[in-house]
KEMI-919014 format. One record per residue (C-alpha): x, y negated, z negated; residue in three letters. Coordinates in steps of 0.1 Angstrom, whole numbers, plus 5000, padded with zeros to 4 digits. Each point is the difference from the previous one (the first is absolute). Layout:
<atoms>
XYZALA/...
</atoms>
This chain:
<atoms>
212302569110MET/498550315016ALA/496750015017GLY/498249735021ASP/499249664986ALA/496450035011GLU/497849695001ASP/496949925020ASP/501950115031ASP/500750344986PHE/498250165029PHE/502549885025ASP/502450245014GLY/500450205032ALA/501050355007THR/502950045024GLN/499750305023THR/502950195016PHE/499550255029PRO/498950334986ALA/501850325010ASP/498250324995GLN/502950225011THR/500150344984THR/502650285002ILE/498750315018PRO/500950334985ASN/498950295021SER/501150254974GLN/497649884974GLY/502749914975LYS/500349684981VAL/502749785015ALA/502949904978GLU/500149634993PHE/502349764980VAL/498549734978ASP/500049685019GLY/498149775024VAL/500550005037GLU/500249675019GLY/502149805024GLU/503750024992GLY/499850304976SER/503350164995GLU/498550344994ALA/499650255027GLU/496749945019GLU/497250224988GLY/501650124968THR/498549734977LEU/496750094984ARG/498149675004TYR/499449805032LYS/499149634996ARG/496749885014GLN/498949664986GLU/500349754972LEU/497050034977LEU/500749724975GLY/502549804979LYS/500049924963GLY/502249874972GLY/501350354994ASN/500750125035GLY/498650085034VAL/497750295011VAL/500350155034VAL/498150275018SER/502150305009VAL/499350345016TYR/501050304978ASP/501450255026LYS/500250284974LYS/496349974989MET/498749875033HIS/498249704985ARG/500249624997SER/501049884965VAL/500949664985ALA/503649954991LEU/501149734975LYS/503449835002LEU/501349724978SER/500549645011LYS/500450035038LEU/501849695013SER/498649795028ASP/502650115026SER/497950305011GLY/499150364992MET/503650115002GLN/501449734979ALA/502150084969HIS/497950054969ILE/501849854970GLU/499550254973PHE/501849944968LEU/499750224970ARG/497449804982GLY/497850015031ASP/500550375003GLN/498950074964LEU/496949795004ARG/499250165033PHE/500650364987LEU/497949924969ARG/497149905022GLU/500350325021ALA/500450234970ARG/497249854979VAL/497649985029THR/500950355010GLY/498850134966GLN/496849815000LEU/497850255017THR/496649855004HIS/497549965029PRO/500349624998ASN/503849974998ILE/502150025031MET/501850345000PRO/503850025005VAL/501350285022TYR/503749975002ASP/503049794988ILE/503549985015GLY/502749815016THR/500749965037ASP/503350035018VAL/500649624994ASP/499750064962ASP/496649824998ASN/497650144974VAL/496450065012PHE/496950194990PHE/497150125020THR/496350004991MET/496650055015LYS/499149785029ARG/496549854996VAL/498249905031GLU/498249694986GLY/500549664987ARG/500849834967SER/497449824980LEU/501949695008ARG/499450065037GLN/496350104995LEU/499349694979LEU/501749775025ARG/498050155029SER/496749994981GLY/499650385002GLU/500350094964ALA/496350094999GLY/497249924976SER/500549934963LEU/499150364990VAL/502450145026GLU/502849774987ARG/499350114964LEU/500150365010LEU/503449955015VAL/501049824968PHE/498950294978ARG/502350235020GLN/502949774994VAL/499050024963CYS/500150385002ASN/503549995013ALA/501249764973MET/498350194972ALA/501950315011PHE/503349815003ALA/499549854965HIS/499350354987SER/503550095013GLN/501549694983GLY/500649815033VAL/499249635007LEU/499749875036HIS/500749634993ARG/499249895035ASP/496350075006LEU/498549795028LYS/497950035031PRO/503150065022ALA/500950314979ASN/496650175004VAL/499650205032MET/496550105013VAL/500150285025GLY/497750045030GLU/498050264982PHE/499649814967GLY/503050134982GLU/501549754976VAL/503750014990LEU/502149784977VAL/503449945016VAL/503349834994ASP/501250104965TRP/503349835004GLY/499549804968LEU/498650294980CYS/501050034963LYS/499950314978VAL/498549884967ILE/502550014971ASP/502850125023ALA/503149794995PRO/500449725026GLU/502750105024GLU/502749745000SER/501449995035PHE/502149684997ASP/503450174999HIS/499350195032TRP/498649715020ASP/501749755023ALA/501149654986PRO/497249744995PRO/500849835034ASN/498750315019THR/496549914990GLY/499350344984ASP/496950004978SER/500350184968GLN/496450114998LEU/499950144965THR/502249774980GLN/498249854970VAL/499249635006GLY/499650035037GLN/496750025019VAL/499250305022ALA/496750035018GLY/497549795020THR/499349674983PRO/496349975007ALA/499350364988PHE/502450034971MET/499049994963ALA/501249714978PRO/502550214981GLU/501450125033GLN/500249645013ALA/501849904968ALA/502750285006GLY/499150174967GLU/500950355012ILE/499650154965ASP/496449884998GLN/498850185031LEU/497650284995ASP/496950145016PHE/498149684995ARG/502549835023THR/498750215029ASP/496449944988ILE/500649635005TYR/501250075036SER/496950225006LEU/497949714989GLY/501849775024ALA/499450265028LEU/496350014990LEU/500149625002TYR/501150025036SER/497450255009LEU/497249784986LEU/501249675015THR/502250095030ASP/502649774983LYS/503150044979SER/499549924963PRO/502649725001PHE/501249775028ALA/503149795005GLY/503850055000LYS/501450294981PRO/501549804971ASP/496649814996ALA/498150335001ILE/502350164974ILE/499449704976GLU/496350025006ALA/500050374992VAL/502049954968ARG/497649734989GLN/496950205009GLY/498749725024GLN/497650245018LEU/497049875018VAL/497150254995PRO/499050175032PRO/496449884997SER/501349645001ASP/501750075034ARG/497250215014VAL/496649934983PRO/498550335012ASP/502350214978VAL/497850194976PRO/500449894963LYS/500850364990GLU/502950025025MET/501249654990ASN/500150114963ALA/501850325009ILE/502749815020VAL/500549744972MET/500350284974LYS/502550195021ALA/502049685007MET/499949874964ALA/503149804990LEU/500650224969LYS/500550375005LYS/497950094970GLU/497049825016ASP/500250225032ARG/498550345005TYR/502250244981PRO/499950275027THR/499450025037VAL/497250254994SER/498049744980GLU/500549745028LEU/498950265026SER/497050104978ALA/498849644999ASP/500249975038VAL/498050335003GLN/497549874975ALA/499549695022PHE/499550215031ILE/497450214982GLU/498249704986GLY/500950074964ARG/501349754974THR/503849944999VAL/502249974970SER/501549675011ALA/496749814995LEU/497849954970THR/496350055007TYR/496949904981SER/497350274994PRO/497949845027LEU/502950025025GLN/500650364991ARG/496350075005LEU/500149835034SER/503150215010LYS/498250324989TRP/496949915019ALA/501949925032GLU/501950324997ARG/496950204994ASN/497549825023ARG/498850325015SER/498850144967VAL/498949684982VAL/496249985002ARG/498549695015PRO/498549924966VAL/503650004987GLY/500949715022PHE/496849814990ILE/500750074964SER/503649895002ILE/498849685018PHE/497549954972ALA/502850064974LEU/502149735017VAL/497149764997LEU/499550084963VAL/503849974993ILE/500349685019SER/497149854981GLY/497849985031GLY/496649854991LEU/498150135030ILE/496750134988HIS/499150355013LEU/496950184989GLY/502050324993SER/503249834986VAL/499950214969GLY/499750335018GLU/502749895025ALA/502249904971ARG/499650334982ASP/500650195032ALA/503049795007ALA/501550074966VAL/499350375004GLN/501550015035GLU/503049804987ALA/500550254972ARG/499750295025ARG/502549835022ALA/502549944971LEU/499550364988ASP/500650125036ALA/503149795002GLU/501350134967ARG/499450355011LEU/501849935033ALA/502949864980ARG/500150304977VAL/499950235030GLU/502849805017ALA/502150044968LEU/499350374999GLN/501350025035GLY/503149804992ARG/500550234970ALA/499850305023ALA/502649855023VAL/502249924971GLY/499750354987THR/501050135035ALA/503049774999GLU/500850134965ALA/500150365012LEU/501449975035TYR/501149645008GLY/501749714983ARG/499850024962PRO/500949634995GLY/497149895023THR/497750254982ALA/500949874966LEU/499349645009GLU/496850085018GLN/498650234973LEU/500849764972ARG/498249725019GLU/497050225008VAL/499850114963GLN/500049634989ALA/497349915024ARG/497950304990MET/500349894964ILE/498949655010ALA/496950155017LEU/499350214970GLU/500050325020THR/501650344994ASP/503749995007THR/500350385004ALA/501249995036ARG/502849754993ALA/500850184967ASP/500450335018ILE/502249855027GLY/502349854973LEU/500150334982ALA/501050195031LEU/502549735009LEU/501650054966LYS/500050375005ARG/501749985035THR/502449714996SER/501949804974SER/498449684989LEU/501849704985PRO/499349994963HIS/501249644995ILE/499849705023HIS/502349724988MET/500049645014SER/503049764999PHE/500349635008GLU/503150075020GLY/500550295025GLY/501650304983PRO/503050185016ARG/501350354998LEU/501150114966GLY/501250314980VAL/498650244975PHE/501550094966THR/501550354997ALA/496950154984ASP/497749835025ASP/497949864972SER/500649645012SER/501549805028PHE/501749675008PHE/498849785029VAL/501349675013GLN/497449725001VAL/501149675014ALA/503249934980GLN/499150224970GLU/500450364991LEU/496950154985VAL/499950334980HIS/496650185002VAL/498750314983GLU/498850245027PHE/496850154985TYR/498649684985THR/501449725021GLY/501149844968ARG/502749745005GLU/502950104977LEU/502449725008GLY/500849725024ARG/503449845006TRP/501449745026PRO/502150145028LEU/503149805001LEU/500750075036MET/498050015033LYS/499650305023SER/501250244973ALA/500450375003VAL/499050184968LEU/502650234986GLY/500250254971PRO/497949934969ILE/502049924969GLU/499049814968GLY/496350015009GLY/500249865035ALA/501750075034PRO/503049805011TRP/499449755028ALA/502750015027LEU/500949815031ARG/502949985024GLY/502549714998THR/503149895019GLU/502150194975ARG/498050324996GLY/496950064979VAL/498649794972GLU/497650144973GLY/498049844973VAL/497950164972HIS/496649834997PRO/499750044962ILE/503549964987SER/501149765027GLY/503350195003LYS/501849975033ARG/502350255018ARG/502249975031GLN/500950305023TRP/503049855019LEU/500950115035ALA/503750125001PRO/500849805030GLN/498649674985GLY/497749835025ALA/496950195011CYS/497149865022PRO/496849994981VAL/497650295004SER/497650214979ARG/501650284979PRO/498750354998ALA/499750144965VAL/499050314980ASN/500450084963ASP/503850085004ARG/501449815030TRP/499949685019ILE/501049965037SER/500449695022LEU/500749955036GLY/502849745003CYS/499849905037GLY/503450035018GLY/501750164970HIS/498050324994GLY/497850164973LEU/500649954963VAL/498750254974VAL/500249944962TRP/499150234971PRO/497249824980TRP/502049964969GLY/503449905016GLU/499549665017PRO/503749965008THR/500550355013ASN/498549975035GLY/501250215029THR/500349855035LEU/499450225030TYR/501349795029PRO/497949975032THR/500049755029SER/496249955000ASP/499349634997GLU/496550014985LYS/499750344984MET/497450024972LYS/499750264972ALA/496450144998LYS/500050304977GLU/502550234983MET/500150354986SER/500050054962GLU/503650105000ASP/501049685018GLY/501850185028ARG/497649965028ARG/498549675011VAL/497449935026LEU/501049685019VAL/498649795028GLU/502649875025ARG/500149815033PRO/500950185033MET/499949945037MET/497450205020PHE/500049965038ARG/501749664997SER/497449884975VAL/500649934963LEU/498250264980ASP/500150174966THR/500350354988ASN/500050184966HIS/502750234988ALA/500950204968VAL/503549944988LEU/501750264977ASP/502749814981GLU/500349775031GLY/499950285026ARG/497050025024VAL/498350344995VAL/496849925017TRP/498749725023GLU/496949925019ASP/499949865035ARG/496350005007THR/499549654987ARG/497650114973ALA/499349754973LEU/499250194968ASP/502150264982PHE/500450154965ALA/502950184985LEU/499350284975SER/501549964964PRO/502350305006ASP/501349845033GLY/499250315019GLN/496949895019TRP/499149705022ILE/496349915007PHE/499349805033LYS/496749855011LYS/499350075036THR/497449875025ALA/497750304994ASN/500950114964GLY/503450064984PHE/503150225000GLU/501950144970VAL/503650095007THR/502450214979HIS/503249805003ILE/502650274996ASP/498450255024THR/498249755022MET/496850214997THR/497149785011VAL/496450054991HIS/497649785021ALA/496449944988MET/497249845020GLU/497949794976THR/497949694995LYS/501649654998LEU/502750024974VAL/500349724975GLY/502650084973ARG/501850314987VAL/501350114966PHE/502250294991TRP/499650204968SER/502849994975ALA/501150365009ASP/499949925038SER/497750305005LYS/496949805008GLN/499349695020VAL/496849794997VAL/498949835032VAL/497749704995VAL/497849955030PHE/498649675011GLN/496450115002GLU/499850084962GLY/501450344991SER/503050174986LEU/501450335011THR/502550204979TYR/502450215021TYR/502250284987ASP/503449975017VAL/502550285006SER/502450105027ARG/497550255013ALA/497049775003GLU/498249694990VAL/496450094990ARG/497149824985VAL/499650054962SER/496949794995ARG/498149715014ASP/498649724979ILE/497649745013ARG/500249664982ILE/496949784996SER/501649665008VAL/498949785029LYS/503349875011ARG/503150175013SER/502150194974LEU/503349875014HIS/500749774970ALA/500050284975THR/502550144975PHE/499850324978PRO/501150124967GLY/502850264998SER/497750295000LYS/498249875031LEU/496550024986HIS/499649654986ARG/499949725025TRP/499749625002VAL/498549865032HIS/500549635008ILE/496949855017ASP/500749645006GLY/499949844966LYS/498650314984LYS/501350334987LEU/498250335002ASN/501150264976LEU/499250365008PHE/501150364994GLU/500450285025THR/499250304979ARG/498150245023PRO/496449885001PRO/497350274995GLY/502050194973ARG/497950224977PRO/499349904964LEU/501050354990GLN/501250315018ASP/499450334983LEU/501850185028ASN/497450285004LEU/501350125034GLN/499250374997ASP/496450095010SER/499750224970SER/500449714976VAL/498549725022ALA/497649744985ALA/496450105004GLY/497949764979LYS/500349664983ALA/498049794975ALA/500349684981GLN/498849904965SER/497349754994ALA/502449714994SER/502250105029GLY/503050024977ASP/500550385005LEU/500150225031VAL/499950385000ALA/501250215029ILE/499350375002GLY/502150245021THR/499550335017ASP/502550154976GLY/497849924970GLY/502049704987ARG/498349684990ILE/502049674999PHE/498649714980VAL/501649685011LEU/500049634991ASP/498249825028ARG/502049684997ALA/503550155002THR/499650365011GLY/501750134968VAL/499150364993THR/498650044965LEU/498850365001TRP/500950305021ASP/497350254989LEU/499450365010SER/497950294988ALA/499750205032SER/501850055032ASP/496749995020ARG/499149695020PRO/498449704983VAL/496849895019ARG/498449774975GLY/501149714978LEU/498049754980SER/500849784970PHE/497749954971LEU/498949634994PRO/502349984969SER/503050095023GLU/501350224971ARG/498950325018GLN/500250135035LEU/497950295015VAL/501650225026SER/498450285022GLY/502150295012HIS/499750295024TRP/500350244970ASP/496449944992GLY/500749764971LYS/499549634993ALA/502349864973ARG/499749694978VAL/503449864994TRP/500949784970ASN/502349735014LEU/501249914965GLU/501450354994THR/500350155034GLY/497950304988ALA/496850155012VAL/497049924977ASP/497350215018ARG/499750255028VAL/496950055021PHE/499450325021GLU/496949905021PRO/500550225030THR/500350365010LYS/502350155027PRO/498949915035THR/498650295019PRO/502850165019GLY/502649824979GLN/502150114970ASP/499849674980ASP/497349774989ALA/500649645012LYS/499049664984VAL/499749795031THR/499149664985MET/499849814967VAL/498349674994ASN/499849844965VAL/496749824999LEU/500449844965ASP/501650084967SER/497550294994GLU/499650165034ARG/502150155028VAL/498850145034LEU/501750325010LEU/499750215032SER/501350335011GLY/500750195031GLY/497150234992ASP/497649725005GLY/499749894963HIS/499149644994LEU/499449904965GLY/500349724974ILE/501850124968TRP/500349844966SER/503549874991LEU/499150024964THR/498550354997THR/501350165031GLY/496550125010GLU/498249985033LEU/497649704998VAL/498450005035ASP/500350265027ASP/499849855035LEU/501050325018THR/498150105031GLY/500149715025THR/503749965007ILE/501950325010GLN/503549874994TYR/500449664982ALA/503149825012TRP/499649654986ASP/497549804981SER/499349654986ASP/497749874974TRP/498749644995ASN/499049904965GLY/497849715013LYS/497750235019THR/500850324981ASN/500350175033ARG/502450275010LEU/501250095035VAL/501850325009VAL/501650115033SER/499750355014ASP/503250165013ARG/497850275016MET/497849765019GLY/500650175033SER/498250304986GLU/497549844976SER/499049735024GLY/500649744973LEU/502649734996LEU/499149894965ALA/497349984974ALA/498749724979VAL/498950074964PHE/498149784975ASP/501650084966LEU/497349814981THR/497550265010SER/502450285009GLY/498550045034THR/501250035036LEU/499149685019LEU/501450065034LYS/501750265021GLU/502249825025VAL/500050215032PRO/502650055026ASN/499449775030PRO/498050165028PRO/502050255021GLN/502949984976LYS/501650254976LYS/502249774980LEU/501850074967VAL/499949734974ALA/503049914979PHE/500249674980GLY/497049824987ILE/499849674981ALA/497449754989MET/500249635003ALA/500549824967PRO/496449875000ASP/498650355006GLY/498149895031GLN/502050195026ARG/502350305002PHE/502450145026MET/500950355011VAL/503250105020THR/499650295024THR/501950245022SER/498749815030GLY/501249665014ARG/497549804980ALA/499649924963SER/496449954990MET/498649714980VAL/496650054983TYR/497749794977ASP/499450124965LYS/497150215012ASP/502050185026GLY/498949815031GLU/502849965026LEU/501349645004LEU/503250025020ALA/502650245015GLN/503649904998LEU/502350145027GLU/503250164987THR/503249975020GLN/501250364994THR/497350224986PRO/499250144976PRO/499449724976SER/501050114965MET/500149784969GLU/498449664994LEU/499549734975GLY/498149674995TRP/501449684987SER/498749874967ALA/497949735017ASP/498750245026GLY/501349785029ALA/502650265013LEU/500250375004VAL/503150215008ALA/499750335019VAL/502950235006SER/500450235030ASP/502250295011TYR/502849795014SER/501549884967GLY/498249665002GLN/497049844984TYR/497849745016GLN/498549704982VAL/496449895010TRP/498049694990THR/496650114988THR/497949705010HIS/500450085037ASN/501950344999TRP/503049875019GLU/503450184998ALA/502549734990VAL/503250194992ALA/501750335004SER/502750094974VAL/502550285005ASP/501150214970LEU/502450225019ALA/498350324989ASP/496550154995LEU/498049774977VAL/498850164968VAL/498049714986ASP/499349625004CYS/499549854966LEU/498749644997PHE/500949814969SER/497049974977PRO/500249624999ASP/501649885032ARG/500550085037ARG/503150214996GLU/500450355015ILE/502350274987LEU/500550265027GLY/501350344990VAL/501350245026ASN/500750375001TRP/503749954992SER/499249834967GLY/500849645012GLN/498049714986LEU/499549705023TYR/498549684986ASP/498249755023LEU/498849694982ASP/497249825020LEU/499049754974THR/501649725021GLY/501049764973ALA/501849725019PRO/502849984974ALA/501150355009ARG/501249895034TRP/502949784988GLY/500649734975THR/500549645012GLN/502849814983ARG/501549665006ARG/503649924988SER/498749674987THR/497450164977ASP/500949854966LEU/497250174980GLU/500750375003VAL/498450254977ASP/502950244994GLU/497750264984ARG/497749995031GLU/503050055022LEU/501150304980SER/496450145001LEU/499849965038GLN/503450175004ALA/498850294977TRP/496950055021ARG/501949975032ARG/502650264989ALA/497350234988ALA/498349985034THR/503350095017ASN/500550294975TYR/503249834989ASP/499750124964TRP/503349864986PRO/499249665013ALA/496450024988ALA/501250094965LEU/502649725000LYS/497449735008PHE/497450144978LEU/502449994970GLU/501049655010ARG/496449895001ALA/499550154966ILE/503049804987GLN/498449695015GLU/496750054982GLY/498050245021HIS/498050254979GLU/500350355013ALA/498850334984SER/502450264990GLY/498450235025LEU/500849765029THR/503649974989LEU/500250384996ALA/498750055036ARG/502949825016TYR/502650134976ARG/498950365008MET/499849925038ALA/503749894997GLY/500850334982GLY/500349874965ASP/497950244980ARG/501449904966ALA/499349635007GLY/496550095011ALA/499350184968LEU/501449714980ALA/497649775018ALA/497050234994LEU/500850014963SER/498849644998LYS/496650085014GLY/496850104981PRO/499450374994ASP/496449965009SER/500749895036ASP/499350305022THR/502649935027MET/502749934974THR/499250324983ALA/500250205032ILE/503349845010TRP/501550054966ARG/499050375000SER/501150065035ALA/503449844996LEU/500650184967THR/499250335017ALA/502649925027GLN/502849984974ALA/503050225009PRO/
</atoms>
């Protein structure tokens, strides 16, 4: 058992001091002296002065080793150096260091070395000295542990202790984000420096979540040596009084972040009481921990605040699900206590909440408020004291209570808005898994408070745009293990307990379940609807088919074979037969095994190439008189590559040409035949997968991301990075054959996600040449159609849902500068720089009417229509470069109302039917002195000239009215966009990141506005307080920001003709479907509909069509137009026309689609 068996005497322990020696090596030439790794001391065999480190004093001992102070003669500083298990015979005694110890020790050094955080002890160096002892060095902290501070009574006040605790929480929250558990948190492992720095130390028992448990038994000494196998399932590792119940029970597979949260609760217990949570002998403590026999801290020290007592009891709950789910939430409750706010661990009555609020705001609560609250207490408690003004006091108390509750609600809403902002920042720049969890929780709490969820919705939308979110969360009674995908990646098999479960990827639908007739099976090739289950035996390899029950034996040629796990691919099986060699069988020839003799006693086959020639093996070796292991690649039994760096993780490419090796600071990829090595410095590597053609390797990083690397002899370069929105480490993950569908094992859950590049456009018209670039966009009243006009005179009419191009119209090669749909959506009006406005019939693709409202601009050859705006089915507003501004009849083609004279060059306009007001922006505002004008179309009069701000000569661009007609907004050439009321009075100025601001749009409910700038981005603002809440990059100059008419969904169109959709509606169901494997009542049709919508959201049109058609077969009613959309998106024009033939001719959109697809016939 590692760690200290801490009881009430857990503060005892002295620090032994050795004489310090501050000797340095002078170097008069200013050069850095050359040193050899090692530690100087009495009896050293190395030449005096050549070893880098000089021993000074012993700093401490622990279950995982000893720490000494040494002087680093190369860097001229004192550092702490950790050795493993120093014997009692003195500093120079032999350190017994078997392979199992070395692996644990190296794991601590490497994992800690990659946890770069201000509250985690940094590791400087790792090496072996001349006596073959492994060590690593780290920062030396001048200070004391919490254990020593508590023992001496110098831990400070309650608040000081809690502030230290929160820094420990910061360290653990970061470690958890990297998928690392500490497993031995206690006062002795928290150092407090002389200047207040707080460091979590001693990560010797750390565990990488979901990483396979290293089994060190075959490297360790016999049992009588007393060696402790720290990570073996069923054994207990940690400090009894501070370990969680599942840790005390030896349930290694049940450990997760909540295990450390329990230990944090135990640490907090000690800070509150100066006592250990449990007392007694280790075995008794372990039993008490398992049974949850915890004495509340307030029972041992009555002065412990009830909030802190509740926090501790929640953190140290017997069941994991009753604890805080994350360290951040535990830390937030402690901070809430410090600030005098309510904590989540306690339930408060309204009166208690009111009291908390009053105490926190005592400086602003009026004296009458206290009198009123007191009176309210009297009334509520039924007090019968007669006061002459009891009625007034009661009324005042009720009002004050309401104000207090309203203030508290407002404070809670503001706090949630802040958390949403933090979650959004995490979504964009930090940890997507943490962001997803936080934003979903904030969204739920906002819904409960009946407040606008916009901030959380935006964060979730940006998260989806910048990372891959799991689309299915499946729960199982037993813990699932790694599995395999089918050849087409449409489904996968996973082992759950002693069963094999077949799951459809997109829906999470269980397709089959069969008993596994063998334990610890390796899944082999899929035949007859399921993969074979394989295991090694004393005669070779045994296989059983889960469905048919058929058995097959691959027999070793030499007969007997020590049991080990086989390596398998679709064509070959290999097995290490210790003492005999390596056996390789063709899959279909069980009796035709080839033995490649070797003398390795415990060689194991790990992976093999697809042609069966090359096999990656693990084998024992002697390293500096110590039993060690190394990995090698055998080609038909001959060693063609081997590693002697004692690395632990490798992967052989399918073609057998490349070997991947995880290193302390990243990874290496080696071409075996040429020995070309590519070294990459990266984050903490979890797992690695090769593509089928061996040209790409996908590295799964512990912190929650995937990176695709292209591999060639010349270089290894990043192809793309994908961040994954899962909270836990991605180590337990397996992909489909195409490496874009993944299953992530999270304890008893499965997360299913895809890694198609996030942020892909809905459509890409590929308008790269400036002469044909997009210049204007518009959408129809229903939002079903989008039109894009180009500088080359072309007009694309697209389906908003799928991006399918229905019409490619052109009547001029001059730029299109105005587009507007008629309310019927059957017609579209376009304005061109040839002086003409055209009315297009979208059922025929022909021009129904032409307007020529303008004359050539002075000094220019051509007349220009600069803007069109359809007001209703009868009228259209047209403007020209010559200053014309008029309303024309769509029926007669005549000028109805001439508004010319106020605006010199109309650039944009908007009309609101509720107020019948028209606003127009002036492109020549720097000369005219106007930004815009407001017209009343009821009277046909000018209501307001909106002037340029004082001392400004701005040019106005976009203009748009709020849906209720009470405000409008103008974008300008300056840094600010202007917000006015309906009468033209300035309300607000919004700062643009990269001026000028260009296009803008309001959401249908008026709560949001989007403004584009010159950087290729648009910003989203909330309109109730004019706060910028998001910035969205469209990778090119933004042409338009089109909000859906009925929801908070933005379609951004850029200069290159790319359409990017951002859905801000925030429906919780969009962020992943929860499924349990035990669900008996499953609506198959609903599963198909969910999969259809999910596939459509990912622009996976073949999958969307598949599940839509399945849902129709299962009873879902869908229109022919809906079916046609997805058939056409998948390239099936004939199928789309067939679907449209079933729709009514009177339906506008059906008629437009039918005409457009018919016109596209070859």
